[in-house]
C-alpha positions in Angstrom: -11.4 39.6 27.1 -9.1 41.9 25.2 -7.4 40.9 21.9 -4.0 41.0 23.5 -4.9 38.5 26.3 -6.6 36.2 23.8 -3.5 36.3 21.5 -1.2 35.6 24.4 -3.4 32.6 25.5 -3.4 31.2 22.0 0.4 31.5 21.6 0.9 29.9 25.1 -1.4 27.0 24.4 0.2 26.3 21.0 3.7 26.5 22.5 2.9 24.2 25.5 0.7 21.7 23.7 2.3 18.2 23.1 2.0 17.1 19.5 0.9 13.6 18.6 3.9 13.3 16.3 2.6 11.1 13.5 5.5 10.3 11.2 6.4 8.4 8.1 6.7 4.6 8.4 4.8 4.6 11.7 2.6 1.5 12.0 -0.5 0.9 14.1 -2.2 -2.4 14.8 -5.5 -2.5 16.6 -8.8 -4.1 17.4 -12.3 -2.7 16.7 -15.6 -3.4 18.6 -19.0 -1.9 17.9 -22.2 -2.1 16.0 -23.6 -2.0 12.5 -26.7 -1.3 10.6 -27.7 -3.0 7.3 -30.6 -1.8 5.2 -32.1 -4.4 2.9 -34.5 -3.1 0.2 -38.1 -4.1 0.6 -37.7 -4.5 4.4 -39.1 -1.9 6.7 -36.7 -1.6 9.6 -32.9 -1.8 9.3 -31.0 -4.7 10.8 -28.8 -3.8 13.7 -26.0 -6.0 15.1 -22.5 -6.2 16.5 -19.2 -5.8 14.7 -15.7 -7.0 15.6 -12.5 -6.4 13.6 -8.9 -5.6 13.2 -7.0 -2.8 11.5 -3.5 -1.9 10.4 -2.1 1.4 9.2 1.3 2.4 7.8 2.4 6.0 7.6 3.2 6.8 4.0 3.9 10.4 5.1 3.1 12.5 8.2 -0.4 13.2 6.6 -1.2 10.0 4.6 -1.7 6.5 5.9 -2.2 3.2 4.1 -5.1 1.6 5.8 -6.1 -2.1 5.9 -9.2 -3.4 7.8 -11.1 -6.6 8.2 -14.5 -6.8 10.1 -17.1 -9.4 10.8 -20.6 -8.2 11.5 -23.7 -10.0 12.9 -26.5 -8.3 11.0 -29.6 -10.3 12.0 -30.4 -12.8 14.7 -33.5 -14.2 13.1 -32.4 -16.2 10.1 -36.1 -16.5 8.8 -36.4 -12.7 8.2 -37.3 -11.8 4.6 -35.8 -9.2 2.4 -36.9 -7.9 -1.0 -36.8 -11.4 -2.4 -35.4 -14.8 -1.9 -31.7 -15.0 -1.2 -31.3 -11.3 -0.2 -31.3 -11.3 3.6 -27.9 -12.3 5.3 -27.4 -13.1 9.0 -23.8 -12.0 8.9 -21.4 -10.0 6.7 -17.6 -9.9 6.5 -15.4 -7.3 4.8 -11.8 -6.8 4.0 -10.8 -3.3 2.7 -7.7 -1.4 1.9 -7.3 2.3 1.2 -5.7 5.6 2.0 -6.5 8.0 4.8 -5.6 11.6 5.5 -4.5 12.3 9.1 -5.1 15.7 10.7 -2.3 15.5 13.3 -3.7 17.8 16.1 -2.0 17.5 19.4 -3.1 14.3 21.2 -6.4 14.1 19.3 -5.9 12.8 15.8 -8.9 13.0 13.5 -8.8 11.3 10.1 -10.8 10.6 7.0 -10.2 8.1 4.1 -11.5 6.0 1.3 -11.2 2.2 1.2 -12.1 -0.5 -1.4 -12.5 -4.2 -0.9 -14.6 -7.3 -0.8 -17.7 -8.2 1.1 -19.1 -11.7 2.0 -22.8 -11.9 2.9 -24.0 -15.2 4.2 -26.6 -17.0 6.3 -30.2 -16.0 6.7 -32.1 -16.4 3.5 -28.9 -16.4 1.3 -28.1 -19.9 0.0 -24.4 -20.3 0.4 -22.5 -17.1 0.2 -22.8 -13.8 -1.8 -19.5 -12.0 -2.7 -19.7 -8.3 -3.6 -17.2 -5.5 -4.2 -17.6 -2.2 -2.5 -16.1 1.0 -1.2 -16.2 2.7 2.2 -15.9 6.2 3.5 -13.9 6.2 6.7 -13.9 8.9 9.4 -12.7 8.7 13.0 -10.7 10.3 15.8 -8.0 8.7 17.9 -6.7 9.9 21.3 -3.0 9.1 21.8 -2.0 8.5 25.4 1.7 8.3 24.4 3.7 7.2 21.4 2.6 3.5 21.7 -1.1 3.5 22.8 -4.2 5.1 21.4 -8.0 4.7 21.6 -10.5 6.0 19.2 -13.9 6.0 17.6 -14.6 5.2 13.9 -17.4 5.3 11.4 -17.6 3.4 8.1 -20.2 4.0 5.5 -20.0 1.1 2.9 -21.4 1.3 -0.6 -21.8 -2.2 -2.1 -22.0 -3.1 -5.8 -25.7 -4.1 -5.4 -27.2 -0.8 -4.1 -30.7 -1.8 -5.3 -30.7 -4.7 -2.7 -28.3 -3.3 -0.1 -28.6 0.5 -0.2 -26.7 1.1 3.1 -24.3 -0.7 5.4 -22.9 1.3 8.3 -20.4 0.3 11.0 -19.5 2.3 14.1 -16.9 1.1 16.6 -14.4 1.9 19.4 -10.8 1.2 18.6 -7.7 0.3 20.6 -4.3 0.3 18.9 -0.6 -0.2 19.5 1.8 2.1 17.5 5.5 1.4 16.6 8.1 2.4 14.0 8.5 6.1 14.8 
């Protein structure tokens, strides 16, 4: 293909493509459903389970979003499993995080990345009562916008908890459905 034809195709596709049009003050509310993996030190295999949650974003600008998320994860079905010591192996984990994300507004596909901080509640299993930890998460994902009000997407969250010697890795991956308003 000649350079002239390639340049003409690029200009035509850029001119005819429909933008996603993310804007300031735009809000999104959605539901998340997927899986998770928790690694507990001293245990051979990671625990894998399901995750459900909700999320809300607010457009601070066309490129930056305020993000708030809350998820609940079933991390182990067998409550008798042992970790690296007594009181270290939860059967479920809940988290609530807030942060900022950078949005790459690209046509109908909208990839993003961000950083969140929040609280984590680990309970059940061999943990007597509940264990509260602080943590941070790296967030990446990509949404597909059907129109101005409806989008679906995929997301990945890598959490770092304040007890990395016991919980070196907590990962969530999920599909998302969201409603958008305020544009």
